[in-house]
C-alpha positions as a Markdown table, in Angstrom:
| # | Residue | x | y | z |
|---|---|---|---|---|
| 1 | Met | -20.3 | 18.9 | -130.4 |
| 2 | Thr | -17.9 | 21.9 | -130.7 |
| 3 | Asp | -14.3 | 21.0 | -131.4 |
| 4 | Pro | -12.4 | 21.6 | -128.1 |
| 5 | Arg | -9.6 | 23.2 | -130.2 |
| 6 | Asp | -12.1 | 25.9 | -131.4 |
| 7 | Pro | -11.4 | 29.1 | -129.5 |
| 8 | Arg | -15.1 | 29.7 | -129.4 |
| 9 | Asp | -15.6 | 26.4 | -127.4 |
| 10 | Pro | -17.1 | 27.4 | -123.9 |
| 11 | Arg | -14.9 | 24.6 | -122.4 |
| 12 | Arg | -11.8 | 26.7 | -123.1 |
| 13 | Arg | -13.1 | 29.4 | -120.8 |
| 14 | Leu | -13.5 | 27.2 | -117.8 |
| 15 | Pro | -11.5 | 28.5 | -114.8 |
| 16 | Ala | -8.4 | 26.9 | -113.5 |
| 17 | Val | -8.4 | 25.0 | -110.2 |
| 18 | Glu | -6.5 | 27.7 | -108.4 |
| 19 | Ala | -8.9 | 30.4 | -109.7 |
| 20 | Val | -11.9 | 28.6 | -108.2 |
| 21 | Leu | -10.0 | 27.9 | -105.0 |
| 22 | Ala | -9.4 | 31.7 | -104.7 |
| 23 | Glu | -13.1 | 32.5 | -104.7 |
| 24 | Pro | -14.2 | 33.7 | -101.2 |
| 25 | Asp | -16.9 | 31.0 | -100.8 |
| 26 | Val | -14.5 | 28.2 | -101.8 |
| 27 | Ala | -11.6 | 29.6 | -99.8 |
| 28 | Ala | -13.8 | 29.6 | -96.7 |
| 29 | Leu | -14.4 | 25.8 | -97.2 |
| 30 | Val | -10.7 | 25.2 | -96.6 |
| 31 | Thr | -11.0 | 26.4 | -93.0 |
| 32 | Ala | -13.6 | 23.8 | -92.3 |
| 33 | His | -12.4 | 20.9 | -94.4 |
| 34 | Pro | -9.1 | 19.3 | -95.4 |
| 35 | Arg | -7.5 | 21.2 | -98.3 |
| 36 | Gly | -7.1 | 18.0 | -100.3 |
| 37 | Leu | -10.8 | 17.4 | -100.1 |
| 38 | Val | -11.7 | 20.9 | -101.3 |
| 39 | Val | -9.3 | 20.6 | -104.2 |
| 40 | Arg | -10.8 | 17.3 | -105.2 |
| 41 | Ala | -14.3 | 18.9 | -105.1 |
| 42 | Val | -13.1 | 21.8 | -107.2 |
| 43 | Arg | -11.6 | 19.5 | -109.8 |
| 44 | Asp | -14.7 | 17.3 | -109.9 |
| 45 | Thr | -16.9 | 20.4 | -110.3 |
| 46 | Ile | -14.8 | 21.7 | -113.2 |
| 47 | Glu | -14.8 | 18.3 | -114.9 |
| 48 | His | -18.6 | 18.1 | -114.5 |
| 49 | Ala | -18.9 | 21.5 | -116.2 |
| 50 | Arg | -16.6 | 20.3 | -119.0 |
| 51 | Ala | -18.7 | 17.2 | -119.5 |
| 52 | Asn | -21.7 | 19.4 | -119.9 |
| 53 | Gly | -20.3 | 21.5 | -122.7 |
| 54 | Gly | -18.5 | 24.0 | -120.5 |
| 55 | Ala | -21.5 | 25.7 | -118.9 |
| 56 | Ala | -20.8 | 27.1 | -115.5 |
| 57 | Pro | -22.9 | 25.7 | -112.6 |
| 58 | Ser | -26.3 | 27.4 | -112.3 |
| 59 | Glu | -25.7 | 27.9 | -108.5 |
| 60 | Gly | -22.3 | 29.4 | -109.1 |
| 61 | Trp | -18.9 | 27.9 | -108.5 |
| 62 | Gly | -19.0 | 28.4 | -104.8 |
| 63 | Gly | -22.4 | 26.7 | -104.4 |
| 64 | Ala | -21.5 | 23.8 | -106.7 |
| 65 | Val | -18.1 | 23.2 | -104.9 |
| 66 | Arg | -19.8 | 23.4 | -101.5 |
| 67 | Ala | -22.4 | 20.8 | -102.5 |
| 68 | Arg | -19.6 | 18.5 | -103.8 |
| 69 | Val | -17.6 | 18.9 | -100.6 |
| 70 | Gln | -20.6 | 17.9 | -98.5 |
| 71 | Arg | -21.1 | 14.7 | -100.7 |
| 72 | Leu | -17.4 | 13.8 | -100.5 |
| 73 | Ala | -17.2 | 14.4 | -96.7 |
| 74 | Ala | -20.3 | 12.3 | -95.9 |
| 75 | Pro | -19.7 | 8.7 | -94.8 |
| 76 | Ser | -20.7 | 6.1 | -97.3 |
| 77 | Leu | -21.8 | 3.6 | -94.6 |
| 78 | Leu | -24.9 | 5.0 | -93.0 |
| 79 | Pro | -27.5 | 3.9 | -90.4 |
| 80 | Val | -30.9 | 3.4 | -92.0 |
| 81 | Ile | -34.4 | 2.6 | -90.7 |
| 82 | Asn | -35.7 | -0.8 | -91.8 |
| 83 | Ala | -39.4 | -0.4 | -92.5 |
| 84 | Thr | -39.6 | -3.5 | -94.7 |
| 85 | Gly | -40.6 | -6.0 | -92.1 |
| 86 | Val | -37.8 | -8.3 | -93.1 |
| 87 | Val | -36.0 | -8.9 | -89.8 |
| 88 | Leu | -32.7 | -10.3 | -91.0 |
| 89 | His | -32.4 | -8.0 | -94.1 |
| 90 | Thr | -29.1 | -9.0 | -95.7 |
| 91 | Asn | -28.8 | -5.7 | -97.7 |
| 92 | Leu | -29.4 | -3.8 | -94.5 |
| 93 | Gly | -26.7 | -5.5 | -92.4 |
| 94 | Arg | -28.8 | -8.3 | -91.0 |
| 95 | Ala | -28.9 | -8.4 | -87.2 |
| 96 | Pro | -28.9 | -5.1 | -85.3 |
| 97 | Leu | -26.9 | -5.6 | -82.1 |
| 98 | Ala | -28.0 | -5.7 | -78.5 |
| 99 | Arg | -27.0 | -2.7 | -76.4 |
| 100 | Ala | -24.6 | -5.0 | -74.4 |
| 101 | Ala | -22.8 | -5.8 | -77.7 |
| 102 | Arg | -22.6 | -2.2 | -78.8 |
| 103 | Asp | -21.3 | -1.2 | -75.4 |
| 104 | Ala | -18.7 | -4.0 | -75.6 |
| 105 | Met | -17.4 | -2.8 | -79.0 |
| 106 | Ala | -17.2 | 0.8 | -77.8 |
| 107 | Arg | -15.3 | -0.3 | -74.7 |
| 108 | Ile | -12.7 | -2.2 | -76.7 |
| 109 | Ala | -12.4 | 0.5 | -79.3 |
| 110 | Ala | -11.4 | 3.1 | -76.7 |
| 111 | Gly | -7.9 | 1.6 | -76.1 |
| 112 | Tyr | -5.7 | -1.5 | -76.0 |
| 113 | Ser | -7.0 | -4.9 | -75.2 |
| 114 | Asn | -5.8 | -8.4 | -74.4 |
| 115 | Leu | -6.8 | -9.6 | -77.9 |
| 116 | Glu | -3.7 | -11.9 | -78.1 |
| 117 | Tyr | -2.2 | -11.6 | -74.6 |
| 118 | Asp | -2.5 | -14.0 | -71.8 |
| 119 | Leu | -3.0 | -11.8 | -68.7 |
| 120 | Ala | -2.5 | -14.7 | -66.3 |
| 121 | Gln | 0.8 | -15.9 | -67.8 |
| 122 | Gly | 2.0 | -12.6 | -69.2 |
| 123 | Thr | 2.7 | -14.2 | -72.5 |
| 124 | Arg | 1.3 | -14.2 | -76.0 |
| 125 | Gly | -2.2 | -15.5 | -76.1 |
| 126 | Ser | -4.7 | -16.5 | -78.8 |
| 127 | Arg | -7.8 | -14.7 | -80.0 |
| 128 | His | -9.2 | -18.2 | -80.7 |
| 129 | Ala | -9.6 | -18.6 | -77.0 |
| 130 | Leu | -12.0 | -15.7 | -76.8 |
| 131 | Cys | -15.6 | -16.7 | -76.8 |
| 132 | Arg | -14.6 | -20.4 | -76.7 |
| 133 | Asp | -15.6 | -21.0 | -73.1 |
| 134 | Leu | -19.0 | -19.3 | -73.5 |
| 135 | Leu | -19.8 | -21.3 | -76.6 |
| 136 | Val | -18.8 | -24.5 | -74.9 |
| 137 | Glu | -20.9 | -23.6 | -71.8 |
| 138 | Leu | -24.0 | -22.7 | -73.9 |
| 139 | Thr | -24.0 | -25.5 | -76.4 |
| 140 | Gly | -22.2 | -28.4 | -74.6 |
| 141 | Ala | -19.7 | -28.7 | -77.5 |
| 142 | Glu | -16.2 | -30.0 | -76.6 |
| 143 | Asp | -14.5 | -27.1 | -78.3 |
| 144 | Ala | -15.2 | -24.0 | -80.4 |
| 145 | Ile | -13.5 | -21.5 | -82.7 |
| 146 | Val | -14.8 | -18.2 | -84.2 |
| 147 | Val | -13.7 | -16.8 | -87.6 |
| 148 | Asn | -14.9 | -13.8 | -89.7 |
| 149 | Asn | -18.0 | -15.4 | -91.3 |
| 150 | Ala | -19.8 | -18.7 | -91.9 |
| 151 | Ala | -18.3 | -19.1 | -95.4 |
| 152 | Gly | -14.9 | -18.7 | -93.9 |
| 153 | Ala | -15.7 | -21.2 | -91.2 |
| 154 | Leu | -16.9 | -23.7 | -93.8 |
| 155 | Leu | -13.7 | -23.2 | -95.8 |
| 156 | Val | -11.5 | -23.7 | -92.8 |
| 157 | Ala | -13.4 | -26.9 | -91.8 |
| 158 | Leu | -13.2 | -28.4 | -95.3 |
| 159 | Ser | -9.6 | -27.6 | -95.6 |
| 160 | Ala | -8.8 | -29.0 | -92.1 |
| 161 | Leu | -10.9 | -32.1 | -92.4 |
| 162 | Ala | -11.0 | -33.0 | -96.2 |
| 163 | Arg | -8.1 | -31.4 | -98.0 |
| 164 | Asn | -6.6 | -33.8 | -100.6 |
| 165 | Gly | -9.5 | -36.2 | -100.1 |
| 166 | Glu | -13.1 | -36.6 | -101.1 |
| 167 | Ala | -16.0 | -34.8 | -99.5 |
| 168 | Val | -19.4 | -36.4 | -100.0 |
| 169 | Val | -22.5 | -34.3 | -100.2 |
| 170 | Ser | -26.1 | -34.6 | -101.4 |
| 171 | Arg | -26.8 | -33.0 | -104.8 |
| 172 | Gly | -29.9 | -31.4 | -103.3 |
| 173 | Glu | -27.7 | -29.6 | -100.7 |
| 174 | Leu | -25.2 | -27.9 | -103.2 |
| 175 | Val | -26.7 | -24.5 | -102.4 |
| 176 | Glu | -25.8 | -21.0 | -103.3 |
| 177 | Ile | -25.4 | -19.1 | -100.0 |
| 178 | Gly | -25.6 | -15.6 | -101.3 |
| 179 | Gly | -23.6 | -13.2 | -103.3 |
| 180 | Ala | -23.1 | -15.9 | -106.0 |
| 181 | Phe | -21.0 | -18.0 | -103.5 |
| 182 | Arg | -21.7 | -21.7 | -103.9 |
| 183 | Ile | -20.9 | -24.7 | -101.8 |
| 184 | Pro | -19.1 | -26.5 | -104.7 |
| 185 | Asp | -16.9 | -23.4 | -105.2 |
| 186 | Ile | -16.0 | -23.3 | -101.5 |
| 187 | Met | -15.2 | -27.0 | -101.6 |
| 188 | Ala | -12.9 | -26.6 | -104.6 |
| 189 | Arg | -11.0 | -23.8 | -102.9 |
| 190 | Ser | -10.5 | -25.9 | -99.8 |
| 191 | Gly | -8.6 | -28.6 | -101.6 |
| 192 | Ala | -11.3 | -31.2 | -101.2 |
| 193 | Thr | -12.8 | -33.2 | -104.1 |
| 194 | Leu | -16.5 | -32.9 | -104.4 |
| 195 | Val | -18.5 | -36.2 | -104.6 |
| 196 | Glu | -22.2 | -35.7 | -105.3 |
| 197 | Val | -24.7 | -38.3 | -104.3 |
| 198 | Gly | -28.5 | -38.6 | -104.8 |
| 199 | Thr | -30.6 | -36.3 | -106.8 |
| 200 | Thr | -31.9 | -32.8 | -106.4 |
| 201 | Asn | -35.1 | -33.9 | -104.6 |
| 202 | Arg | -34.2 | -37.3 | -103.1 |
| 203 | Thr | -31.1 | -38.6 | -101.5 |
| 204 | His | -31.0 | -41.9 | -99.5 |
| 205 | Leu | -28.6 | -43.4 | -96.9 |
| 206 | Arg | -27.5 | -46.0 | -99.4 |
| 207 | Asp | -26.3 | -43.2 | -101.7 |
| 208 | Tyr | -23.8 | -42.1 | -99.0 |
| 209 | Glu | -22.8 | -45.6 | -98.2 |
| 210 | Gly | -22.2 | -46.4 | -101.8 |
| 211 | Ala | -20.0 | -43.3 | -102.3 |
| 212 | Val | -17.6 | -43.9 | -99.4 |
| 213 | Ser | -14.2 | -45.1 | -100.5 |
| 214 | Asp | -10.6 | -45.1 | -99.2 |
| 215 | Arg | -10.3 | -41.5 | -100.5 |
| 216 | Thr | -13.3 | -40.3 | -98.5 |
| 217 | Lys | -12.3 | -37.9 | -95.8 |
| 218 | Leu | -15.6 | -36.1 | -95.0 |
| 219 | Leu | -19.3 | -36.4 | -95.2 |
| 220 | Leu | -21.0 | -33.0 | -95.4 |
| 221 | Lys | -24.6 | -32.2 | -94.4 |
| 222 | Val | -25.9 | -28.7 | -95.6 |
| 223 | His | -29.1 | -27.3 | -94.1 |
| 224 | Arg | -31.1 | -25.7 | -96.9 |
| 225 | Ser | -31.8 | -22.6 | -94.9 |
| 226 | Asn | -32.7 | -20.2 | -97.8 |
| 227 | Phe | -35.2 | -22.2 | -99.8 |
| 228 | Glu | -37.5 | -25.2 | -99.6 |
| 229 | Ile | -38.0 | -28.3 | -101.6 |
| 230 | Thr | -41.4 | -29.8 | -101.3 |
| 231 | Gly | -43.3 | -32.7 | -102.8 |
| 232 | Phe | -41.6 | -36.0 | -103.7 |
| 233 | Thr | -38.5 | -35.5 | -101.5 |
| 234 | Ala | -36.2 | -37.4 | -99.2 |
| 235 | Glu | -33.1 | -36.5 | -97.3 |
| 236 | Val | -30.7 | -38.2 | -94.9 |
| 237 | Ser | -30.5 | -36.9 | -91.3 |
| 238 | Ala | -27.3 | -35.5 | -89.8 |
| 239 | Gln | -27.3 | -38.4 | -87.3 |
| 240 | Glu | -27.4 | -41.0 | -90.1 |
| 241 | Ile | -24.6 | -39.2 | -92.0 |
| 242 | Ala | -22.5 | -39.0 | -88.9 |
| 243 | Gly | -23.0 | -42.8 | -88.4 |
| 244 | Val | -21.8 | -43.6 | -91.9 |
| 245 | Ala | -18.8 | -41.3 | -91.5 |
| 246 | His | -17.7 | -42.8 | -88.2 |
| 247 | Ala | -18.2 | -46.4 | -89.5 |
| 248 | His | -15.7 | -45.7 | -92.3 |
| 249 | Gly | -13.2 | -43.6 | -90.4 |
| 250 | Ala | -14.2 | -40.3 | -92.0 |
| 251 | Ala | -15.2 | -37.0 | -90.5 |
| 252 | Ser | -18.7 | -35.4 | -90.6 |
| 253 | Leu | -19.6 | -31.8 | -90.9 |
| 254 | Tyr | -23.0 | -30.1 | -90.6 |
| 255 | Asp | -23.3 | -26.6 | -92.2 |
| 256 | Leu | -26.3 | -25.3 | -90.2 |
| 257 | Gly | -26.5 | -21.9 | -91.7 |
| 258 | Ser | -28.3 | -19.8 | -89.1 |
| 259 | Gly | -27.2 | -20.2 | -85.5 |
| 260 | Leu | -30.5 | -20.8 | -83.7 |
| 261 | Leu | -29.7 | -21.1 | -80.0 |
| 262 | Leu | -33.2 | -20.4 | -78.7 |
| 263 | Asp | -36.2 | -22.5 | -79.7 |
| 264 | Leu | -38.7 | -20.2 | -81.4 |
| 265 | Ser | -41.5 | -22.7 | -82.0 |
| 266 | Pro | -43.7 | -21.2 | -79.2 |
| 267 | Trp | -43.8 | -18.1 | -81.5 |
| 268 | Gly | -44.8 | -20.0 | -84.6 |
| 269 | Leu | -41.3 | -20.5 | -86.0 |
| 270 | Ala | -40.6 | -24.2 | -86.3 |
| 271 | Gly | -38.6 | -26.4 | -88.6 |
| 272 | Glu | -35.2 | -24.7 | -88.3 |
| 273 | Pro | -32.7 | -27.0 | -86.5 |
| 274 | Thr | -31.1 | -25.6 | -83.4 |
| 275 | Val | -27.4 | -25.7 | -82.6 |
| 276 | Ala | -28.1 | -28.1 | -79.8 |
| 277 | Glu | -30.0 | -30.5 | -82.1 |
| 278 | Ala | -27.1 | -30.3 | -84.7 |
| 279 | Leu | -24.5 | -31.2 | -82.0 |
| 280 | Ala | -26.7 | -34.0 | -80.7 |
| 281 | Ser | -26.7 | -35.7 | -84.1 |
| 282 | Gly | -23.1 | -36.8 | -83.4 |
| 283 | Val | -21.4 | -35.0 | -86.2 |
| 284 | Asp | -17.7 | -34.0 | -85.7 |
| 285 | Ala | -18.3 | -30.3 | -86.4 |
| 286 | Val | -21.1 | -27.8 | -86.8 |
| 287 | Val | -20.7 | -24.4 | -88.6 |
| 288 | Phe | -23.2 | -21.5 | -88.5 |
| 289 | Ser | -23.4 | -17.7 | -88.7 |
| 290 | Gly | -23.3 | -15.2 | -85.8 |
| 291 | Asp | -25.3 | -12.5 | -87.4 |
| 292 | Lys | -28.5 | -14.4 | -88.3 |
| 293 | Leu | -30.7 | -16.0 | -85.8 |
| 294 | Leu | -28.1 | -15.9 | -83.1 |
| 295 | Gly | -28.5 | -12.1 | -83.3 |
| 296 | Gly | -24.8 | -11.1 | -83.0 |
| 297 | Pro | -22.2 | -9.6 | -85.3 |
| 298 | Gln | -21.1 | -11.1 | -88.6 |
| 299 | Ala | -19.0 | -14.2 | -87.6 |
| 300 | Gly | -18.5 | -17.8 | -88.5 |
| 301 | Ile | -18.8 | -20.2 | -85.5 |
| 302 | Leu | -17.4 | -23.7 | -85.5 |
| 303 | Leu | -18.3 | -26.1 | -82.8 |
| 304 | Gly | -17.5 | -29.8 | -82.3 |
| 305 | Thr | -15.1 | -32.4 | -81.0 |
| 306 | Arg | -11.8 | -31.4 | -79.6 |
| 307 | Ala | -10.0 | -33.2 | -82.4 |
| 308 | Ala | -12.0 | -31.6 | -85.2 |
| 309 | Ile | -11.9 | -28.1 | -83.8 |
| 310 | Asp | -8.2 | -28.4 | -83.0 |
| 311 | Ala | -7.5 | -29.3 | -86.6 |
| 312 | Cys | -9.5 | -26.3 | -87.7 |
| 313 | Arg | -7.6 | -24.0 | -85.3 |
| 314 | Lys | -4.2 | -25.2 | -86.7 |
| 315 | Asp | -5.2 | -24.9 | -90.3 |
| 316 | Pro | -3.3 | -22.0 | -92.0 |
| 317 | Leu | -6.6 | -20.7 | -93.4 |
| 318 | Ala | -7.8 | -20.0 | -89.8 |
| 319 | Arg | -5.5 | -17.0 | -89.7 |
| 320 | Ala | -6.6 | -15.7 | -93.0 |
| 321 | Val | -10.2 | -15.6 | -91.9 |
| 322 | Arg | -9.7 | -14.7 | -88.2 |
| 323 | Ser | -12.1 | -12.4 | -86.4 |
| 324 | Asp | -11.2 | -8.9 | -85.3 |
| 325 | Lys | -11.5 | -7.6 | -81.7 |
| 326 | Phe | -14.8 | -5.8 | -82.3 |
| 327 | Thr | -16.5 | -8.9 | -83.6 |
| 328 | Leu | -15.2 | -11.0 | -80.7 |
| 329 | Ala | -16.3 | -8.3 | -78.2 |
| 330 | Ala | -19.8 | -8.0 | -79.6 |
| 331 | Leu | -20.2 | -11.8 | -80.0 |
| 332 | Glu | -19.1 | -12.5 | -76.4 |
| 333 | Ala | -21.6 | -9.9 | -75.0 |
| 334 | Thr | -24.4 | -11.4 | -77.2 |
| 335 | Leu | -23.6 | -14.9 | -76.1 |
| 336 | Ala | -23.6 | -13.8 | -72.4 |
| 337 | Leu | -27.2 | -12.8 | -72.8 |
| 338 | Tyr | -28.2 | -16.4 | -73.6 |
| 339 | Arg | -27.3 | -17.5 | -70.1 |
| 340 | Glu | -30.8 | -16.4 | -69.3 |
| 341 | Pro | -33.2 | -17.2 | -72.2 |
| 342 | Ala | -35.9 | -14.7 | -71.1 |
| 343 | Thr | -33.3 | -12.0 | -71.0 |
| 344 | Ser | -31.9 | -12.9 | -74.4 |
| 345 | Arg | -35.4 | -12.8 | -76.0 |
| 346 | Leu | -35.9 | -9.2 | -74.7 |
| 347 | Glu | -32.4 | -7.8 | -75.1 |
| 348 | Ile | -31.4 | -9.3 | -78.5 |
| 349 | Pro | -33.2 | -7.3 | -81.2 |
| 350 | Val | -33.7 | -10.1 | -83.6 |
| 351 | Leu | -35.2 | -12.4 | -81.1 |
| 352 | Arg | -37.4 | -9.6 | -79.8 |
| 353 | Met | -38.7 | -8.8 | -83.2 |
| 354 | Leu | -39.4 | -12.4 | -84.1 |
| 355 | Ser | -41.2 | -13.2 | -80.9 |
| 356 | Glu | -43.1 | -9.8 | -80.4 |
| 357 | Asp | -46.8 | -10.0 | -79.8 |
| 358 | Val | -48.7 | -8.8 | -82.8 |
| 359 | Thr | -50.9 | -6.5 | -80.6 |
| 360 | Gln | -47.7 | -4.5 | -79.7 |
| 361 | Ile | -46.9 | -4.2 | -83.4 |
| 362 | Arg | -50.4 | -2.9 | -84.1 |
| 363 | Gln | -50.0 | -0.2 | -81.4 |
| 364 | Arg | -46.9 | 1.1 | -83.2 |
| 365 | Ala | -48.7 | 0.8 | -86.6 |
| 366 | Glu | -51.7 | 2.8 | -85.2 |
| 367 | Ala | -49.3 | 5.5 | -83.9 |
| 368 | Leu | -47.5 | 5.7 | -87.2 |
| 369 | His | -50.9 | 5.8 | -89.1 |
| 370 | Lys | -52.1 | 8.6 | -86.9 |
| 371 | Gly | -48.9 | 10.6 | -87.4 |
| 372 | Val | -49.0 | 10.2 | -91.2 |
| 373 | Gly | -52.6 | 11.1 | -91.4 |
| 374 | Lys | -54.0 | 11.4 | -94.9 |
| 375 | Asp | -53.1 | 9.1 | -97.8 |
| 376 | Ala | -52.6 | 6.1 | -95.5 |
| 377 | Asp | -54.5 | 3.2 | -94.0 |
| 378 | Leu | -53.9 | 0.4 | -91.6 |
| 379 | Val | -54.0 | -3.2 | -93.0 |
| 380 | Ala | -53.1 | -6.7 | -91.8 |
| 381 | Gly | -50.0 | -8.1 | -93.5 |
| 382 | Glu | -47.0 | -10.4 | -93.1 |
| 383 | Ser | -43.4 | -10.0 | -92.1 |
| 384 | Glu | -40.5 | -12.2 | -93.1 |
| 385 | Val | -37.6 | -13.6 | -91.1 |
| 386 | Gly | -35.1 | -13.1 | -93.9 |
| 387 | Gly | -31.3 | -13.9 | -93.9 |
| 388 | Gly | -31.9 | -17.3 | -95.4 |
| 389 | Ser | -33.7 | -18.5 | -92.2 |
| 390 | Phe | -37.1 | -20.2 | -91.9 |
| 391 | Pro | -37.8 | -20.1 | -95.7 |
| 392 | Gly | -41.4 | -19.7 | -96.4 |
| 393 | Ala | -42.3 | -18.7 | -92.9 |
| 394 | Lys | -44.6 | -15.7 | -92.5 |
| 395 | Leu | -45.3 | -13.6 | -89.4 |
| 396 | Lys | -48.6 | -11.8 | -88.9 |
| 397 | Thr | -48.2 | -8.1 | -88.7 |
| 398 | Trp | -49.9 | -4.8 | -89.3 |
| 399 | Leu | -48.9 | -2.5 | -92.1 |
| 400 | Val | -49.3 | 1.2 | -92.7 |
| 401 | Arg | -50.1 | 1.4 | -96.4 |
| 402 | Leu | -49.5 | 4.7 | -98.2 |
| 403 | Asn | -52.0 | 5.6 | -100.9 |
| 404 | Pro | -51.0 | 9.0 | -102.4 |
| 405 | Gln | -52.8 | 9.6 | -105.7 |
| 406 | His | -50.1 | 12.0 | -107.0 |
| 407 | Leu | -47.0 | 9.8 | -106.5 |
| 408 | Ala | -45.9 | 6.6 | -108.1 |
| 409 | Pro | -44.7 | 3.9 | -105.6 |
| 410 | Asp | -41.2 | 4.0 | -107.0 |
| 411 | Thr | -41.0 | 7.8 | -106.6 |
| 412 | Leu | -42.3 | 7.5 | -103.0 |
| 413 | Val | -39.8 | 4.9 | -101.9 |
| 414 | Ala | -37.0 | 6.9 | -103.6 |
| 415 | Arg | -38.0 | 9.9 | -101.5 |
| 416 | Leu | -38.0 | 7.9 | -98.3 |
| 417 | Arg | -34.5 | 6.6 | -99.2 |
| 418 | Ala | -33.3 | 10.1 | -99.6 |
| 419 | Asn | -34.4 | 11.1 | -96.1 |
| 420 | Asp | -31.9 | 11.6 | -93.3 |
| 421 | Pro | -31.9 | 9.0 | -91.9 |
| 422 | Pro | -32.9 | 6.9 | -95.0 |
| 423 | Val | -36.2 | 5.0 | -94.5 |
| 424 | Ile | -36.2 | 1.7 | -96.4 |
| 425 | Ala | -39.8 | 0.6 | -97.3 |
| 426 | Arg | -41.2 | -2.0 | -99.6 |
| 427 | Ile | -43.8 | -2.1 | -102.3 |
| 428 | Ala | -46.6 | -4.7 | -102.1 |
| 429 | Asp | -49.5 | -4.8 | -104.5 |
| 430 | Asp | -48.4 | -1.6 | -106.1 |
| 431 | Arg | -48.5 | 0.3 | -102.8 |
| 432 | Val | -45.7 | 1.4 | -100.5 |
| 433 | Val | -46.1 | -0.2 | -97.1 |
| 434 | Leu | -44.3 | 0.3 | -93.8 |
| 435 | Asp | -44.0 | -2.6 | -91.3 |
| 436 | Pro | -43.6 | -1.6 | -87.7 |
| 437 | Arg | -42.2 | -5.0 | -86.7 |
| 438 | Thr | -38.7 | -3.7 | -87.8 |
| 439 | Ile | -39.3 | -0.1 | -86.7 |
| 440 | Ser | -38.3 | 0.5 | -83.1 |
| 441 | Pro | -40.5 | 2.8 | -80.9 |
| 442 | Asp | -37.7 | 5.4 | -80.8 |
| 443 | Glu | -37.7 | 5.5 | -84.6 |
| 444 | Leu | -41.4 | 6.1 | -85.1 |
| 445 | Glu | -41.2 | 9.9 | -85.0 |
| 446 | Ala | -38.4 | 9.9 | -87.6 |
| 447 | Val | -40.4 | 7.7 | -89.9 |
| 448 | Thr | -43.5 | 9.8 | -89.5 |
| 449 | Arg | -41.5 | 13.0 | -90.4 |
| 450 | Ala | -39.9 | 11.2 | -93.4 |
| 451 | Val | -43.3 | 10.0 | -94.7 |
| 452 | Arg | -44.9 | 13.4 | -94.4 |
| 453 | Ala | -42.0 | 15.1 | -96.2 |
| 454 | Ala | -42.1 | 12.5 | -98.9 |
| 455 | Leu | -45.8 | 12.8 | -99.4 |
| 456 | Asp | -45.6 | 16.6 | -99.5 |
| 457 | Gly | -42.5 | 16.5 | -101.6 |
């Protein structure tokens, strides 16, 4: 590499920032964009040229700066089309919201709200009162509180009910809940001392009974929602755990994971406990997510007895993980749809996708296949629930399989990701496949155009 002190080094001839800003093409950008943004783009472009030995951009300084401005001005959080067939795709934001929820967020965003104002009394109110009555109405729980996510709800519950004491949990339920966050770590942060009982595959009632001491404050049941243990297994029900806890003056908590309010067994999805079943077990509190099977925004929901939820509401951590007005607005609108189960199944996208008749999916697959034309065929396949819900469950579907001879699968999915809007597909058996289960009818045309463009590339 040339010594930068050498007068012959091309990097010494790179223009100054002000010189590039004075070029007509670049100066014109300042009229359409904030000056600070254009200055940053100019500096980035010059630094890129410096890192490449001082060569000027092949498209000219004006063209290079314009491209950089466009990249800097573009939002980093973008809508995408989910063509993977994974309904609750964690990387893609999990549950898409119902129209009622989207409208509620927009309505609240437009101005001020009674987030923490009691309209009847004209005094300070509490955001923890929002959604409470609907949750109590729908589930039969004595009380409820909403925080920002399920991990936050679990942290608050453990802090409120088990701080400075022991919390007993089965070794087989010490799960990792995603993003490398683990139940033992959350318990440690809460101030509770973890007491493991049983083994990875088998835990018995006597294990809990033998672990209870005068330091025991809580017995915890964790639903293994994101994996299965099969074979020589045994676990203790939430009802039995609640019985042991009550007999020894301790609290009981059930980490349910996904908030399933509607029984989906008629559509072939069984084995996931519902919120109603969890509450009926007699535990003091139940915690679950709002953005999984419930189909709402990211939220952590705590239901249970008045005493348990009141303790959670008063815990200092409840403020640290409180929900914002948009979450509460979207959650309330989503919950309101559950007042009529048939309406909720049609209006809440997650429920609609999970319960959709496979013949309707095939119709969309046929339309997509016809639009794509060559290099594609229609094949039977399977969709997934995702989001750590119904592990191992498969849903029958129809796939559009792309078979271009001139493109590697990795190249094709990369081209689809680069589309506007990005189309996220998956690779199965070394072929790119598109699953219409997670493609809405009004997205079909956009997907068709994206596929054609990617194939013609």
